[in-house]
C-alpha positions in Angstrom: 48.4 53.4 -40.6 46.6 53.5 -37.4 43.3 53.8 -39.3 44.1 50.7 -41.4 45.2 48.8 -38.3 42.1 49.7 -36.4 39.9 48.8 -39.3 41.6 45.4 -39.8 41.5 44.7 -36.1 37.8 45.5 -36.0 37.1 43.3 -38.9 39.1 40.5 -37.3 37.4 40.9 -34.0 34.1 41.0 -35.8 34.8 37.7 -37.5 35.9 36.1 -34.3 32.9 37.4 -32.4 30.5 36.1 -35.1 32.3 32.7 -35.0 32.2 32.6 -31.2 28.6 33.6 -31.2 27.7 30.9 -33.7 29.5 28.2 -31.7 27.7 29.4 -28.5 24.3 29.3 -30.3 25.0 25.8 -31.6 26.0 24.6 -28.2 22.9 26.2 -26.7 20.7 24.6 -29.3 22.3 21.2 -28.6 21.8 21.6 -24.9 18.2 22.9 -25.3 17.1 19.9 -27.4 15.2 17.6 -25.1 16.8 14.2 -24.7 14.3 11.4 -24.7 15.2 8.9 -22.0 14.7 5.3 -22.7 11.9 3.6 -20.7 13.0 1.4 -17.9 12.8 -2.2 -19.1 13.7 -5.3 -17.1 14.0 -8.8 -18.6 16.4 -10.8 -16.5 15.8 -12.5 -13.2 17.4 -14.5 -10.4 16.1 -17.7 -8.9 16.3 -17.9 -5.1 14.6 -21.3 -4.6 12.8 -24.1 -6.4 9.5 -25.4 -5.0 8.6 -29.0 -4.4 5.4 -30.9 -5.1 4.4 -32.1 -1.6 1.0 -33.9 -1.4 0.8 -34.0 -5.2 0.5 -30.2 -5.3 2.2 -29.4 -8.7 0.6 -26.0 -9.5 2.0 -22.7 -8.1 -0.7 -20.2 -7.2 -0.9 -17.4 -4.5 2.2 -15.6 -3.4 3.1 -13.0 -0.8 6.2 -11.3 0.4 7.0 -10.4 4.0 10.0 -8.7 5.5 12.1 -11.9 5.8 10.2 -14.6 3.9 8.1 -15.2 0.8 5.1 -17.5 1.0 4.0 -19.6 -2.0 0.9 -21.7 -2.3 0.7 -24.8 -4.6 -2.4 -26.8 -5.2 -3.2 -30.3 -6.6 -5.1 -31.0 -9.8 -8.7 -31.0 -8.3 -8.0 -28.2 -5.9 -8.8 -30.5 -2.9 -5.3 -29.9 -1.3 -3.1 -26.9 -1.0 0.4 -26.5 0.5 2.3 -23.4 1.6 6.1 -23.0 1.2 8.0 -20.4 3.2 11.2 -19.2 1.5 13.9 -17.1 3.3 14.7 -14.3 0.9 18.3 -13.9 2.0 19.5 -17.5 1.2 16.6 -19.4 -0.4 16.0 -21.8 2.5 12.5 -23.2 1.9 10.3 -24.9 4.4 7.0 -26.8 3.8 4.6 -25.3 6.4 2.6 -27.4 8.8 -1.2 -27.3 9.3 -1.4 -26.8 13.0 -5.1 -27.8 13.1 -4.5 -31.3 11.6 -0.7 -31.9 12.0 -0.5 -32.5 8.2 1.3 -30.3 5.6 -1.8 -29.4 3.6 -5.1 -27.6 3.8 -8.4 -28.8 2.2 -10.3 -25.4 2.1 -8.1 -23.0 0.0 -9.6 -23.9 -3.4 -7.6 -22.4 -6.2 -5.7 -20.1 -3.8 -5.1 -17.7 -6.6 -3.7 -14.8 -4.5 -2.9 -13.9 -0.9 -1.8 -11.0 1.3 -0.1 -10.8 4.6 -1.1 -8.7 7.6 0.0 -8.1 11.2 -2.9 -7.6 13.6 -2.3 -6.9 17.3 1.3 -8.2 17.0 0.3 -11.5 15.4 0.7 -12.6 11.8 -2.0 -13.5 9.3 -2.6 -14.5 5.7 -5.7 -13.7 3.8 -6.0 -16.2 0.9 -8.4 -15.8 -2.1 -10.0 -19.1 -3.1 -11.7 -17.7 -6.3 -14.9 -19.4 -5.2 -18.2 -17.7 -4.2 -19.9 -18.0 -0.9 -18.7 -18.1 2.7 -15.2 -19.5 1.7 -14.4 -16.7 -0.8 -11.6 -15.4 1.4 -9.8 -17.4 4.1 -7.8 -16.1 7.0 -4.9 -18.1 8.4 -2.8 -17.3 11.5 0.8 -18.3 11.2 3.5 -18.8 13.8 6.9 -19.5 12.3 6.3 -22.3 9.8 2.9 -23.5 11.2 -0.5 -22.1 10.1 -4.0 -22.3 11.6 -7.4 -21.5 10.0 -9.1 -18.7 12.0 -11.6 -17.2 9.6 -13.5 -17.1 6.3 -15.6 -14.5 4.6 -18.2 -14.0 1.8 -17.5 -11.4 -0.9 -20.6 -9.7 -2.4 -21.0 -7.1 -5.1 -24.4 -5.4 -5.4 -25.9 -8.0 -3.1 -24.6 -11.0 -5.1 -21.8 -13.4 -4.2 -18.7 -12.5 -6.2 -15.6 -14.6 -6.9 -12.3 -12.7 -7.1 -8.9 -13.5 -8.5 -6.7 -11.0 -6.7 -6.4 -9.4 -3.3 -4.2 -6.9 -1.5 -4.4 -4.6 1.5 -4.2 -0.9 0.7 -4.4 0.4 4.3 -5.3 -0.5 7.8 -6.2 1.5 10.9 -7.3 0.7 14.5 -10.8 -0.3 13.3 -10.6 -1.7 9.7 -8.6 -3.4 7.0 -9.1 -2.0 3.6 -8.8 -4.4 0.7 -8.3 -4.0 -3.1 -9.8 -7.0 -5.0 -9.6 -7.9 -8.6 -11.8 -9.8 -11.0 -10.7 -9.7 -14.6 -9.9 -6.1 -15.6 -12.0 -4.6 -12.8 -10.8 -3.7 -9.3 -13.0 -3.4 -6.2 -12.7 -1.8 -2.8 -13.9 -3.6 0.3 -13.3 -3.5 4.1 -13.4 -5.7 7.2 -13.4 -4.9 10.9 -9.8 -5.3 12.0 -10.2 -8.4 14.1 -13.3 -10.0 12.5 -13.0 -13.7 11.7 -16.2 -14.0 9.7 -18.7 -11.9 7.9 -19.5 -10.4 4.5 -17.3 -8.0 2.6 -19.5 -5.7 0.4 -17.3 -4.4 -2.3 -17.7 -1.4 -4.6 -16.3 -0.9 -8.1 -13.1 1.1 -8.0 -11.6 1.3 -11.5 -10.8 -0.8 -14.5 -7.5 -1.3 -16.4 -6.6 -1.0 -20.0 -4.2 -3.7 -21.2 -4.7 -3.6 -24.9 -2.6 -0.4 -25.3 0.0 -1.3 -22.7 3.6 -0.8 -23.8 6.3 -3.3 -23.0 9.8 -2.1 -23.9 8.1 0.6 -25.9 5.9 -1.6 -28.0 2.3 -2.9 -27.7 1.9 -6.7 -27.4 0.0 -7.9 -30.4 -1.7 -10.9 -28.7 -2.1 -9.4 -25.2 -5.7 -10.4 -25.0 -4.5 -14.1 -25.1 -2.5 -13.6 -21.9 -3.8 -15.0 -18.7 -4.3 -12.8 -15.6 -2.9 -13.7 -12.3 -2.6 -12.2 -8.8 -1.1 -8.8 -8.3 1.1 -6.7 -6.1 0.3 -3.4 -4.4 3.1 -1.1 -3.2 3.4 2.6 -2.7 0.1 3.4 -4.4 1.1 1.3 -7.4 -0.1 -2.0 -8.9 2.1 -4.6 -10.5 0.1 -7.0 -12.6 1.6 -10.1 -14.2 0.2 -11.7 -17.4 1.3 -14.9 -19.1 1.1 -16.5 -22.5 3.0 -19.8 -22.9 6.6 -19.1 -22.1 6.2 -15.3 -21.9 5.3 -13.4 -18.8 5.0 -9.6 -18.6 4.3 -7.3 -15.7 2.3 -4.1 -16.2 2.5 -1.2 -13.8 -0.4 1.1 -12.9 0.3 4.1 -10.7 -1.7 6.5 -8.5 -4.3 3.9 -7.6 -5.8 5.9 -4.7 -7.1 8.5 -7.1 -8.0 6.0 -9.9 -11.5 6.1 -11.5 -12.9 4.8 -14.8 -10.3 3.1 -17.0 -6.6 3.6 -16.2 -3.5 2.9 -18.3 -0.2 1.3 -17.5 3.0 3.2 -17.1 4.7 3.5 -20.5 8.1 4.2 -18.9 8.4 1.0 -16.8 7.9 -2.6 -18.0 9.0 -6.1 -17.4 9.1 -9.2 -19.5 10.6 -12.7 -19.3 10.6 -14.7 -22.6 12.1 -18.0 -21.5 13.9 -20.3 -23.9 15.1 -22.5 -21.0 11.5 -23.1 -20.0 9.9 -23.0 -23.5 6.9 -25.1 -22.5 5.7 -22.7 -19.8 7.0 -19.7 -18.0 4.1 -18.4 -15.9 4.5 -15.7 -13.3 1.7 -16.4 -10.9 2.0 -13.4 -8.6 4.4 -10.7 -7.5 5.4 -8.7 -4.4 7.7 -5.9 -3.4 10.0 -6.2 -0.4 13.6 -6.6 0.8 15.0 -3.3 -0.5 12.4 -2.7 -3.2 13.0 -5.9 -5.2 10.2 -7.2 -7.4 9.7 -10.8 -6.3 7.6 -13.4 -8.0 6.7 -17.1 -8.1 6.4 -19.3 -11.1 5.1 -22.4 -12.9 8.0 -23.3 -15.2 8.3 -26.3 -17.6 11.2 -27.0 -19.9 8.8 -29.6 -21.5 5.5 -31.2 -20.8 7.0 -33.7 -18.3 8.9 -31.2 -16.3 7.6 -31.1 -12.7 10.7 -29.8 -10.8 11.2 -26.2 -12.0 8.6 -24.1 -10.2 10.3 -21.4 -8.1 10.7 -18.1 -6.3 12.6 -15.4 -8.0 13.2 -11.6 -8.4 13.8 -9.3 -11.3 17.4 -8.2 -11.6 18.4 -4.5 -11.1 14.9 -3.2 -10.3 14.3 -1.2 -7.1 10.8 0.1 -6.4 10.6 3.7 -5.6 
């Protein structure tokens, strides 16, 4: 009897052991299967302020973000006038800045004003504004005090000894002697530098890298007509570039990382993308430029039109839920 009992007990324990072992193996297999995380995708935004059309300046262009305010440039149809709006990020209060040199509210020397970047030098505040033109007015330097600006400098940009027009500019670093810039023209980026306090001179740039956009993934998919999208200014933050592109009522932002080590052609981050496809502004939703600030938010300015006659919808905004790392 004891023999039978022991044999039965052993068979029973064996079956239980095999069952338990099978369950454990299944659980381990499930746990060990890699889980593919969804790429981060952001497609909603909040509007902080709308921008006016002072001095018949209807077209939003350059944009920069400081610690408290954003700065947006708008230009008129023949690029003979440009205005600058200062928007408080916390509550959207927007002020039309004054030209301290002329006591007007516009400048006549900023051209297309396609991009801009802010800098503090010896405790004072400056804007470097890219006109997109060639020659001595390629890059313009403004000093600003509260909501008043003054022209204090302008520079020639050259590549291989030839004047070069650029469409984007940001500062990558600064020390006691120099400001180091990153410029953009089309898909190519360039490095250039200026003495810290220079108010004139030539910036001789060198080619840094190019970007691939054709294979960029937005929410996991390539954009079939991406070569029809227009380039704009860009943001530089934490060794990363945020590049907006627009086609009609669609704007996307591509993200390129590890810029300091970039050479040749680089590819956008497949795990982070942004897109606004606007039905409310079906005639145009154009992100002009972007900037990171205020807790890591991705801010941007727009040209927006619900229809061809809409002139009151341009604004300052940020993408919801995104925080830059």
